[in-house]
Structure formats: structure tokens, C-alpha cells
N, C-alpha and C positions, 0 to 999 in steps of 0.2 A: 272230852279233851282234858281229862284230869292229869295232873302232874306237870302241866306246862306253866312255867313261871316267866313273867316278863319284867325286866328291869330297864327303865329308861336311863340310858347313860349319855343322852345328848346334853351338850353344854347349855346352861340356862344363863344368858347374859344379864338377866334381871338380878342375879345374885351378886354382882360386883358393882361397886360404886361408880366406876368409870362409865357404865352403860348409859346413864342419864346424860352425862357430858357428851358422849359420842352421839346420842340422839339429837341433842341441841346443835352440834356441829353439822350433822348430816342434814338437818332441816334448813340450815343456812345456805347450803349449796345443792341440795337435792331437788327432786322433781317438784316439790312444793315451794321452792324458793322463788322470789320475785326476779324474773329474768328480763334483761333489756333486749332480748331477741325472742322470736317466736319459739314456743315450747317444742313444736314439731321439728324445727330446725336444730334445736339444741340436743335432741335425742341422740344418744351414742349407740351405734351398732358395733358390737364387739364380735369379731369373727372367732369361731371355735376351731381350734387347730387339733387335728388328730396327731398324737405323738406315738 
């Protein structure tokens, strides 16, 4: 497989300063947050729509 070159063009959120703030915000409301209701009850099921 000579001649094959791979270049990762995916966005790396760790390269921007806002990522740390966004992680803190997500922790405050995400699945690791302290909830006043049962975690199973709080899970959101998002339907997938075929467009």
C-alpha cells in the first residue's frame, strides 16, 4: 500500500480555549450532574427522522 497518504482533517476541540468552558457547562447539566429525579427517568430519547 505504498503511495497512500492519510491526513486527519477532523476538528480538534482541544485546540480552542472555549472547549474547557464548554466541558464545565456540560458537566453541570449532563449525565454526570446531580439530578433531583431518577437518572433513568431523565434520559432523553431523540427520534431520528429520515429526510
